[in-house]
C-alpha positions in Angstrom: 40.5 22.0 -15.5 44.2 21.0 -15.8 44.0 18.9 -12.6 41.0 17.0 -14.0 42.9 16.2 -17.2 46.0 15.0 -15.3 43.9 12.8 -13.1 42.3 11.3 -16.2 45.6 10.2 -17.9 45.8 6.4 -18.1 48.9 4.2 -17.7 47.9 2.1 -20.7 47.9 4.9 -23.3 45.3 6.8 -25.3 42.1 5.6 -26.9 39.0 7.2 -28.4 36.9 6.3 -25.4 39.6 7.7 -23.1 39.7 11.0 -25.0 35.9 11.3 -24.9 35.8 10.6 -21.2 38.6 13.1 -20.6 36.8 15.8 -22.4 33.7 15.2 -20.3 35.8 15.2 -17.1 37.5 18.4 -18.2 34.2 20.1 -18.6 32.2 21.3 -15.6 29.0 19.7 -14.3 25.7 20.8 -15.7 23.2 20.9 -12.9 19.6 21.4 -14.0 17.1 22.8 -11.5 13.5 22.2 -12.6 10.9 24.0 -10.4 7.2 23.7 -11.1 5.0 26.4 -9.5 1.5 25.2 -8.4 -0.9 28.0 -7.6 -4.5 29.1 -7.8 -6.1 32.2 -6.3 -8.1 31.9 -3.0 -11.6 31.4 -4.4 -13.4 30.9 -1.2 -15.6 33.6 0.3 -14.9 33.1 4.1 -18.2 34.7 5.1 -20.5 32.6 2.9 -18.1 29.6 2.8 -18.7 29.3 -1.0 -16.2 28.8 -3.7 -16.7 31.5 -6.4 -14.7 29.5 -9.0 -13.8 25.8 -9.3 -10.2 26.0 -10.6 -8.5 24.5 -7.5 -10.6 21.4 -7.8 -10.3 21.2 -11.5 -6.5 21.6 -11.6 -6.2 19.1 -8.6 -8.0 16.6 -10.8 -5.9 17.3 -13.9 -2.4 18.4 -12.9 -1.2 18.2 -9.3 -1.3 14.4 -8.8 0.1 13.4 -12.2 3.0 15.9 -12.2 4.6 14.3 -9.1 3.4 10.7 -9.7 5.2 10.7 -13.0 8.6 11.0 -11.3 8.2 7.5 -9.9 9.1 6.4 -13.4 12.3 8.5 -13.3 14.1 8.1 -10.0 17.2 9.9 -11.1 15.4 13.0 -12.1 15.1 15.1 -9.0 12.9 18.2 -9.1 11.5 21.1 -7.2 7.8 21.8 -6.6 6.5 25.0 -5.2 3.0 24.6 -3.8 1.3 27.8 -2.5 0.0 27.4 1.0 -3.4 28.8 0.2 -3.8 26.3 -2.5 -3.0 23.5 0.0 -5.6 24.9 2.3 -8.2 24.8 -0.4 -7.3 21.2 -1.4 -7.6 20.2 2.3 -11.0 22.0 2.4 -12.3 19.9 -0.5 -10.9 16.8 1.1 -12.9 17.6 4.3 -16.1 16.7 2.3 -18.0 19.8 3.6 -17.1 22.3 0.9 -19.7 24.5 -0.9 -18.9 24.6 -4.6 -21.8 25.6 -6.9 -19.9 24.2 -9.9 -19.8 20.8 -8.2 -23.5 21.1 -7.4 -24.5 21.8 -11.0 -22.3 18.9 -12.3 -23.7 16.5 -9.7 -27.4 17.5 -9.8 -29.7 15.2 -11.7 -30.3 16.7 -15.1 -34.1 16.3 -14.6 -33.9 18.6 -11.6 -32.0 21.5 -13.2 -33.8 24.8 -13.0 -33.7 27.4 -15.8 -31.0 29.2 -13.8 -29.1 26.0 -13.3 -29.2 25.3 -17.1 -27.9 28.7 -17.9 -25.1 28.2 -15.3 -24.2 24.9 -16.8 -24.0 26.2 -20.4 -22.0 29.2 -19.2 -19.4 27.5 -17.1 -19.2 23.8 -18.0 -17.5 24.6 -21.3 -14.6 26.5 -19.8 -11.8 24.3 -21.0 -9.3 24.3 -23.8 -11.4 23.9 -26.9 -9.1 21.8 -29.0 -7.1 19.7 -26.4 -9.8 19.1 -23.8 -13.3 19.6 -25.3 -12.2 18.4 -28.7 -10.8 15.2 -27.2 -14.3 14.0 -26.6 -16.6 14.1 -29.7 -19.8 14.3 -27.8 -18.5 17.2 -25.6 -17.3 19.0 -28.8 -20.7 18.6 -30.5 -22.5 20.0 -27.4 -20.0 22.9 -27.4 -20.7 23.6 -31.1 -24.4 23.4 -30.4 -24.0 26.2 -27.8 -21.7 28.3 -30.1 -24.2 28.0 -32.9 -26.8 29.6 -30.7 -24.9 32.9 -30.5 -22.8 34.8 -28.0 -25.2 34.3 -25.1 -25.0 30.6 -23.9 -28.5 31.0 -22.6 -29.8 31.0 -26.1 -29.0 27.3 -26.3 -31.3 26.3 -23.4 -34.2 25.5 -25.6 -32.1 23.2 -27.9 -30.7 21.1 -25.0 -32.5 18.0 -23.9 -32.2 16.3 -20.5 -29.8 13.8 -22.1 -27.7 16.6 -23.5 -27.3 18.2 -20.0 -26.4 14.9 -18.4 -23.7 14.2 -21.1 -22.4 17.7 -20.5 -22.3 17.2 -16.8 -20.3 13.9 -17.1 -17.9 14.9 -19.9 -17.1 18.4 -18.4 -15.7 16.6 -15.4 -13.9 13.7 -17.2 -12.2 16.3 -19.5 -10.3 17.5 -16.4 -9.2 14.1 -15.2 -5.5 13.3 -14.9 -4.1 10.9 -17.5 -3.5 8.3 -14.7 -7.1 8.3 -13.8 -8.3 8.2 -17.4 -6.6 4.8 -17.6 -8.8 3.5 -14.8 -10.9 0.8 -16.4 -14.2 2.2 -15.1 -13.4 5.7 -16.4 -12.0 4.3 -19.7 -15.3 2.4 -20.1 -17.3 5.7 -19.7 -15.1 7.4 -22.3 -15.6 4.6 -24.7 -19.4 4.8 -24.1 -19.1 8.3 -25.4 -22.7 9.6 -24.7 -26.0 8.6 -23.3 -24.8 8.6 -19.7 -27.0 7.5 -16.8 -27.4 9.1 -13.4 -25.3 6.2 -12.0 -22.5 7.2 -14.4 -22.8 10.8 -13.2 -22.7 9.8 -9.5 -19.6 7.6 -10.2 -17.7 10.4 -11.9 -18.4 12.8 -9.0 -17.4 10.2 -6.4 -14.2 9.5 -8.3 -13.2 13.1 -7.8 -13.0 12.6 -4.1 -10.4 9.7 -4.7 -8.3 12.0 -6.9 -8.4 15.0 -4.6 -7.5 12.9 -1.6 -4.4 11.4 -3.4 -2.8 14.8 -4.2 -1.1 15.9 -1.0 0.1 12.4 0.1 1.8 12.0 -3.3 3.9 15.1 -2.7 4.7 14.0 0.9 5.8 10.6 -0.4 8.0 12.0 -3.2 9.6 14.5 -0.8 10.3 11.7 1.8 12.1 9.5 -0.7 14.2 12.5 -1.9 12.8 12.7 -5.4 11.6 16.3 -4.9 12.2 19.3 -2.8 9.1 21.2 -1.7 9.3 24.9 -1.3 6.7 27.5 -0.2 5.4 30.8 -1.4 4.0 33.6 0.9 0.6 32.3 2.1 -1.9 34.1 -0.1 0.5 34.8 -3.0 1.1 38.5 -2.4 3.7 40.6 -4.3 5.7 41.1 -1.1 7.9 44.1 -2.2 4.6 46.0 -2.9 3.1 44.9 0.4 6.2 46.2 2.2 5.8 49.5 0.3 4.0 50.3 -3.0 6.5 53.0 -3.7 9.0 50.3 -4.5 7.3 50.2 -7.9 9.1 53.4 -8.8 12.5 51.9 -8.0 12.0 49.5 -10.8 10.2 52.0 -13.2 11.0 55.6 -12.3 7.9 57.8 -13.0 5.4 54.9 -12.6 2.0 56.2 -11.6 1.3 55.1 -8.0 -1.9 54.8 -5.9 -2.9 58.0 -4.2 -2.8 56.2 -0.9 0.5 54.7 0.1 0.2 51.1 1.2 3.1 50.2 3.4 2.7 47.1 5.6 5.9 45.1 6.1 4.3 43.5 9.1 1.7 41.9 6.8 4.5 40.7 4.5 6.2 39.1 7.5 2.9 37.4 8.5 2.4 36.0 5.0 5.9 34.4 5.1 5.5 33.1 8.6 2.1 31.5 7.9 3.5 30.0 4.8 6.3 28.2 6.6 4.1 27.1 9.5 1.3 25.7 7.3 3.8 24.0 5.0 5.3 22.2 7.9 1.8 21.2 9.1 0.8 19.9 5.7 4.0 18.1 4.7 5.7 17.3 8.0 8.9 19.3 7.2 9.6 23.0 7.4 10.7 24.3 4.0 14.0 26.0 3.5 13.3 27.4 0.1 10.8 29.9 -1.3 9.6 31.0 -4.8 8.3 34.4 -3.9 5.0 35.2 -5.6 5.7 35.9 -9.3 9.5 35.8 -8.5 9.0 39.2 -6.8 12.0 40.3 -4.7 13.7 43.2 -3.0 16.3 43.6 -0.4 13.6 44.2 2.3 11.9 40.9 1.3 15.1 38.9 1.3 15.9 40.2 4.8 12.4 39.4 6.2 12.6 35.8 4.7 16.1 35.2 6.0 15.2 36.2 9.5 12.3 33.7 9.4 14.6 30.8 8.4 14.4 30.8 4.6 17.7 29.7 3.1 17.1 30.1 -0.6 14.9 32.0 -3.0 14.5 32.1 -6.8 13.6 34.7 -9.3 14.2 35.7 -12.9 17.3 36.5 -15.0 16.0 40.0 -15.6 16.3 40.8 -11.9 19.9 39.5 -11.9 20.8 41.5 -15.0 19.5 44.8 -13.6 21.1 44.1 -10.2 24.5 43.5 -11.8 24.0 46.4 -14.3 24.5 43.8 -17.0 22.4 43.3 -20.1 21.7 39.6 -20.7 22.7 39.5 -24.3 21.2 36.8 -26.6 22.0 35.9 -30.2 19.4 35.5 -32.9 18.8 31.9 -31.8 18.2 33.0 -28.2 21.5 31.8 -26.6 23.4 34.0 -24.1 26.9 35.2 -24.9 29.7 33.8 -22.7 29.7 36.7 -20.3 26.0 36.5 -19.7 26.0 32.7 -19.5 28.7 32.8 -16.8 26.7 35.2 -14.8 23.3 33.5 -15.1 24.2 29.9 -14.7 25.4 30.1 -11.2 24.1 30.2 -7.6 24.4 33.6 -5.8 24.8 34.5 -2.2 23.1 37.8 -1.3 24.5 39.6 1.8 22.4 42.1 3.6 22.9 43.8 6.9 23.4 40.8 9.1 21.3 38.5 6.8 22.2 36.3 3.8 20.2 34.3 1.2 21.1 31.9 -1.5 19.6 32.9 -4.9 19.0 31.1 -8.2 17.8 32.9 -11.3 15.7 31.2 -14.0 16.6 31.0 -17.7 13.7 33.0 -19.0 13.9 31.8 -22.6 14.1 28.1 -21.9 11.3 28.3 -19.3 9.1 30.0 -21.9 9.8 27.3 -24.5 8.0 24.9 -22.3 5.3 27.3 -21.3 4.5 28.7 -24.8 6.2 26.9 -27.7 6.5 23.2 -27.3 2.7 22.6 -27.1 2.6 23.3 -30.8 5.3 20.7 -31.6 5.5 16.9 -31.8 6.4 15.6 -28.3 9.5 13.8 -29.4 10.8 16.8 -31.4 10.0 19.1 -28.5 11.8 17.0 -25.9 14.9 16.7 -28.2 14.9 20.4 -28.9 14.7 21.2 -25.2 17.7 18.8 -24.4 19.7 20.4 -27.1 18.9 23.9 -25.9 19.8 23.1 -22.3 23.2 21.8 -23.3 24.0 24.5 -25.8 22.9 27.2 -23.4 25.3 26.0 -20.7 28.2 25.2 -23.1 30.1 28.5 -22.7 30.4 27.8 -18.9 31.1 24.1 -19.1 33.8 24.5 -21.8 35.7 26.8 -19.4 35.8 23.9 -16.9 33.3 25.5 -14.5 30.1 24.0 -13.2 26.9 25.4 -14.7 23.6 25.7 -12.7 20.7 26.2 -15.1 17.3 26.9 -13.6 14.0 26.3 -15.4 11.1 27.7 -13.4 7.5 28.0 -14.6 3.8 27.4 -14.0 3.3 23.7 -13.4 -0.4 23.5 -14.4 -1.8 26.0 -16.9 0.6 25.3 -19.7 -0.5 21.7 -20.1 -4.0 22.6 -21.3 -2.4 23.4 -24.7 -0.5 20.1 -25.0 -1.9 16.9 -26.3 -2.7 14.5 -23.4 -1.9 17.2 -20.9 1.8 17.2 -21.8 2.4 13.8 -20.4 4.1 12.3 -23.5 6.4 15.3 -23.8 7.4 15.1 -20.1 8.0 11.4 -20.3 10.3 11.9 -23.3 12.1 14.8 -21.6 12.5 13.0 -18.3 13.7 9.9 -20.0 16.3 11.8 -21.9 17.5 13.5 -18.7 17.7 10.2 -16.8 19.9 8.6 -19.5 22.2 11.6 -20.1 25.5 11.5 -18.1 26.2 15.2 -18.8 23.2 16.5 -16.9 22.4 16.3 -13.2 18.7 17.1 -12.6 18.7 17.9 -8.8 16.9 19.9 -6.2 17.9 23.4 -5.3 19.2 22.4 -1.9 21.2 19.6 -3.4 22.8 22.2 -5.8 23.6 24.5 -3.0 25.3 21.7 -1.1 27.4 20.7 -4.1 28.5 24.2 -5.0 32.1 24.9 -4.1 32.1 27.8 -1.5 34.4 30.0 -3.7 32.2 29.6 -6.8 29.1 31.4 -5.4 28.3 34.7 -7.1 28.1 37.7 -4.8 25.3 40.2 -4.5 25.1 43.1 -2.1 21.8 44.5 -3.4 18.9 43.7 -5.7 17.0 46.0 -7.9 13.4 45.2 -6.9 11.5 43.3 -9.6 9.5 40.2 -10.6 9.9 37.6 -13.3 7.9 39.8 -15.7 10.1 42.5 -17.2 12.0 42.8 -13.8 9.4 45.2 -12.5 5.9 45.2 -11.0 3.9 46.9 -13.7 1.4 44.0 -14.1 0.2 44.7 -10.5 0.6 48.5 -10.1 0.6 51.6 -12.2 -2.5 51.2 -14.4 -5.7 53.1 -13.3 -7.5 49.9 -12.3 -4.5 48.5 -10.5 -4.0 51.7 -8.5 -7.8 51.9 -7.7 -7.6 48.4 -6.3 -4.6 49.4 -4.1 -6.4 52.4 -2.8 -9.4 50.3 -1.8 -7.1 47.8 -0.1 -5.3 50.6 1.8 -8.7 52.0 3.0 -9.9 48.7 4.2 -6.6 48.1 6.0 -6.8 51.5 7.7 -10.4 50.7 8.7 -9.3 47.5 10.3 -6.7 49.3 12.4 -9.3 51.8 13.5 -12.0 49.4 14.4 -10.5 45.9 15.2 -10.1 46.7 18.9 -13.8 47.0 19.3 -14.5 43.6 17.8 -14.2 40.2 19.5 -11.3 37.9 18.8 -13.1 35.7 16.1 -14.2 38.8 14.3 -10.7 40.4 14.3 -9.2 37.1 13.1 -11.7 36.8 10.2 -11.4 40.4 9.2 -7.6 40.2 9.1 -7.8 37.0 7.1 -9.9 38.8 4.5 -7.3 41.5 4.3 -4.5 39.0 3.8 -6.5 37.3 1.0 -7.1 40.7 -0.6 -3.3 41.3 -0.6 -2.9 38.3 -3.0 -1.4 39.1 -6.4 -4.2 37.5 -8.4 -6.7 40.3 -8.2 -4.4 42.8 -9.8 -3.2 40.2 -12.4 -6.6 40.6 -14.0 -6.9 44.4 -13.5 -5.2 46.7 -16.0 -4.4 46.1 -19.6 -2.2 43.0 -19.5 -4.6 40.1 -18.9 -8.2 39.2 -19.4 -10.2 36.0 -19.0 -13.8 34.7 -19.2 -13.9 35.1 -15.4 -12.8 38.8 -15.1 -16.2 39.7 -13.6 -15.9 36.9 -11.1 -12.4 37.9 -10.0 -13.5 41.6 -9.7 -16.6 40.7 -7.6 -14.6 38.3 -5.4 -11.9 40.9 -4.7 -14.5 43.5 -3.7 -16.3 40.9 -1.6 -13.2 40.2 0.4 -12.7 43.9 1.1 -16.4 44.3 1.9 -16.2 41.5 4.3 -13.6 43.4 6.3 -16.2 46.2 7.0 -19.1 43.8 7.6 -17.3 41.5 10.0 -16.2 44.4 12.1 -19.8 45.8 12.3 -19.5 48.5 9.7 -21.0 49.2 6.3 -18.8 48.7 3.2 -18.3 52.0 1.2 -20.4 52.5 -1.9 -17.4 52.2 -4.2 -17.0 48.5 -3.3 -20.4 47.9 -4.9 -19.2 49.2 -8.3 -16.9 47.2 -10.6 -13.2 48.2 -10.7 -12.8 46.5 -14.1 -13.5 48.7 -17.2 -14.6 47.7 -20.7 -12.8 44.5 -21.7 -11.5 43.5 -25.1 -12.9 40.2 -26.2 -12.2 37.8 -29.1 -14.2 38.9 -32.1 -15.6 36.7 -34.8 -18.0 37.3 -37.7 -18.9 34.7 -40.4 -18.7 35.4 -44.1 -21.7 37.4 -45.2 -21.0 38.0 -48.9 -18.6 36.9 -51.7 -15.2 38.7 -51.7 -12.9 39.5 -54.6 -9.9 41.3 -53.2 -6.8 42.4 -55.1 -3.9 40.3 -54.0 -1.1 42.8 -53.5 -0.3 42.6 -49.8 -1.6 46.1 -49.1 -4.7 47.5 -47.4 -6.1 49.4 -50.4 -9.8 49.6 -49.6 -12.1 48.6 -46.8 -14.4 47.2 -49.5 -11.8 44.7 -50.7 -12.6 42.4 -47.8 -16.1 43.6 -46.9 -18.3 40.6 -46.3 -15.4 38.2 -45.5 -15.2 36.1 -42.3 -13.2 37.9 -39.7 -11.4 36.8 -36.6 -9.3 38.8 -34.2 -8.1 37.5 -30.8 -7.8 39.2 -27.4 -4.1 39.5 -27.2 -4.2 40.1 -23.5 -5.9 36.9 -22.3 -4.8 34.1 -20.0 -3.4 33.0 -16.8 0.0 32.6 -18.4 2.1 35.7 -19.0 4.9 36.0 -21.6 3.3 34.7 -24.8 4.7 36.5 -27.9 1.8 37.9 -29.9 2.7 38.7 -33.6 -0.5 37.8 -35.5 -3.4 40.2 -35.1 -6.3 39.1 -37.3 -7.6 36.9 -40.1 -9.9 37.6 -43.0 -11.1 34.8 -45.2 -13.8 34.1 -47.8 -14.8 32.7 -51.1 -16.4 33.7 -54.4 -17.5 31.3 -57.1 -14.0 30.1 -57.8 -11.4 31.0 -55.2 -10.7 30.8 -51.5 -9.1 34.0 -50.2 -7.1 34.4 -47.0 -5.6 37.5 -45.4 -3.3 37.6 -42.3 -2.7 40.9 -40.5 0.3 41.4 -38.1 0.2 43.1 -34.8 3.4 45.0 -35.6 6.6 44.5 -37.5 7.5 40.9 -38.5 10.3 39.3 -36.5 13.8 39.9 -37.9 15.4 37.1 -39.8 13.7 34.2 -41.6 10.2 33.0 -40.8 7.5 30.9 -42.4 3.8 31.9 -42.3 1.8 28.7 -42.8 -1.8 28.6 -43.8 -3.2 25.3 -42.5 -6.3 24.2 -44.4 -8.6 21.2 -43.8 -11.3 20.5 -46.3 -14.4 18.8 -44.8 -17.5 17.1 -46.0 -19.8 17.1 -42.9 -17.6 16.0 -40.0 -15.2 14.0 -42.3 -11.9 15.6 -43.3 -11.4 14.9 -47.0 -7.9 16.4 -47.4 -5.5 18.8 -45.8 -3.2 21.5 -47.3 -0.3 23.7 -46.1 0.5 26.9 -47.8 4.0 27.9 -46.7 5.0 31.5 -47.2 8.8 31.9 -46.8 9.6 35.4 -45.4 13.0 36.9 -45.0 13.4 40.4 -43.5 9.8 41.3 -44.3 10.0 40.1 -47.9 8.1 37.1 -49.4 11.0 35.0 -50.9 9.0 32.0 -51.9 5.9 29.9 -51.3 4.6 26.3 -51.8 1.2 24.7 -51.6 1.3 21.1 -50.4 -1.4 18.5 -50.3 -1.6 16.4 -47.1 1.8 17.8 -46.2 3.6 16.0 -49.1 2.7 16.6 -52.8 3.5 20.1 -54.1 0.4 21.4 -55.9 1.8 24.9 -56.7 4.8 27.1 -56.0 6.0 30.5 -56.9 7.7 29.1 -60.0 4.6 27.1 -61.0 1.7 29.0 -59.5 -1.2 27.0 -61.1 -3.6 29.9 -60.5 -2.4 30.6 -57.0 -1.5 34.1 -56.0 0.2 35.4 -52.9 1.6 38.8 -51.9 3.2 40.2 -48.7 3.3 43.9 -47.8 1.7 45.2 -44.7 -0.4 42.1 -44.8 -0.2 38.6 -46.3 -2.8 37.8 -48.9 -3.4 34.4 -50.6 -5.7 33.4 -53.4 -6.3 29.6 -54.0 -8.4 28.1 -56.8 -11.0 25.9 -55.1 -10.8 23.5 -58.1 -7.2 22.9 -57.3 -8.2 22.1 -53.7 -11.0 19.8 -54.8 -13.7 21.8 -53.0 -17.3 21.7 -54.0 -20.6 23.2 -52.7 -21.5 21.9 -49.3 -17.8 21.5 -48.2 -16.3 23.5 -45.4 -12.7 24.9 -45.1 -11.1 25.1 -41.6 -8.4 27.8 -41.7 -5.6 28.5 -39.2 -2.4 30.5 -39.6 0.9 29.6 -37.7 4.1 31.7 -37.8 7.3 29.6 -37.5 10.9 30.4 -37.0 13.5 27.5 -37.1 10.6 25.1 -37.2 9.3 26.5 -33.8 5.8 28.0 -33.7 6.0 31.6 -32.6 2.3 32.5 -32.8 -0.9 31.2 -34.2 -4.4 32.4 -35.0 -6.8 31.3 -33.8 -5.0 30.1 -30.7 -7.5 27.3 -30.5 -9.5 25.6 -33.2 -9.9 27.2 -36.6 -11.9 29.7 -38.7 -14.6 28.0 -40.7 -15.5 29.0 -44.3 -18.4 27.3 -46.0 -18.5 26.6 -49.7 -22.0 27.8 -50.5 -23.9 30.3 -52.7 -23.8 33.9 -51.6 -27.4 34.0 -50.4 -26.8 31.0 -48.2 -23.7 32.7 -46.6 -25.7 35.8 -46.0 -28.5 33.8 -44.3 -26.0 32.0 -42.0 -24.4 35.3 -41.1 -27.8 36.9 -40.4 -28.9 34.0 -38.2 -25.7 34.3 -36.1 -26.3 37.9 -35.1 
């Protein structure tokens, strides 16, 4: 640091500009490593050749091309992309033009030729998109969605209400909703969007043919970006397995002593080596260059995995700060705003060199909090504010290291596709603002991981002699092993692997190859992601059936009969989002306490599945909502999943008052909460005028105890019979959304006589 200051001193004397420049020179460099992980499970059944789910195609339409194409606008912003080899293989399969995808077939089939089964399929699967950001973006798509929802929980109930025209509009819009922003700007696509409804079969054929153009553009875009040095491409083990568990499931207990393990010990380091080797070979074939870096599936590492990868030529790997903290026996301590203390920052914001027995590996560790801000928080913010907040957080996070004169290497690593569904316009405006700020900021160097390693001074690498095995989720493997469903899946995999060893020698070469391929697919992490208590989705049954099909294929291909247990579901009873409309007037006492079940009996009720999604790490604080009216008041109740966060938060009730489809006015009720106490509240009209407050309540009541209860006079809100309230709660801290309920859309409360409400509730059952 002193040397830098001496070199900065001018012969002409001091100036304000000189002082500023010297301060910047005295500080270290802030090197930002952005890595986007692109992955989908292997959905293809190799025996039937059919894709069980369409998500490779849909995300290729929506995310993969645009994420790398965007960087052409920001040549100074270098990034890292991790593309899983089995994803590349599926994209190439679609590009071959001979794929078998029933979801494609249903979208492409003339609406007049849809059978009753086809129609049920369409109504079940063609609405699987983000309700607010994707379906809601297209009014006709949304009206069709609401038509299906109004028919009840079984989509098939809506078959009799859908016309041929409805089906064709659904077929077209369900595909356009997944198109990348770049392709939405295509004049022909834009014209279809402006048309809005009443699509023809020619329109339908054009939309399907356009998908071939998009799919074929994906992989060349990544090759081009890598060849010009804008990005570094890295690999992941071929079918995305949790390599430490493939090497030996007992490693689960090294991370969590006492963890229940499968009764049959799966231990196949040779399979782990095969998954790495295939990944490197296939990557070289697809992109023309052999990768030197690897994001191991879910950031899962162990000493054994690092050694295997190093022997196969991998030079760097990445994982999470939690693994580093446990390996250094150091708790990564953060303050109440989420920033690391100096000691933790100096440890995390560096590149490490792991030394094994004759092997070495460069390692970077991601900042968990900042990565999660992009994944889970910024979607609920204005794009400009979110980008500014991110830049500020990056600089402040690294400041303890930079101010000491050392260089800081800050890694942001996350899913590069699923998060954008929650953003407006697929996150494109947010990314443009963020990348633009990065490109113009002289303090930050956004570079590739290999560039960072090359620029690191040899003496400044951190040293690691051993790693505590773990993943990016809680620095352990509990998502994939330990729960009864997880362990059952591992037992079935172990049995199929043993069957292969015992019977493969009697099969011909093509049979052995296919059976082994099915085993490698079954070793992927995605199946166990959906088993156990952590995650659920609308496709749980599909994932379960596909996993068991891959294992069954091992037996069938080798001339055997699959065991009976593979015909039975592994998944148990699942928790699903629950909603019931208002069935009777309510008149609860507003005191913040659960006094009687009868207080809210008859109210509309919504509780969300707090285990859903392909993205892990979302903080769930809000549990359920009750809402309803009587002759004069609108009542709302918010239940919490546990204790409220420490410090100051704001629970905001967002209200929209509608007449038909027209929003008449909007209201925000802001409840200020400090250490579990309600310290104040305000009711605003259209986000501006204060209609009521704690000091001037104007008939409004609010109380916070175990629950938050709110009572609002409908006359104050200007509501009348026939109107509808849309209700949504959001919990904020420091103006950042921590959690919301519902996650998508809103809870509807109709202003109607009690007998009308009862009739609506009865009809929905």
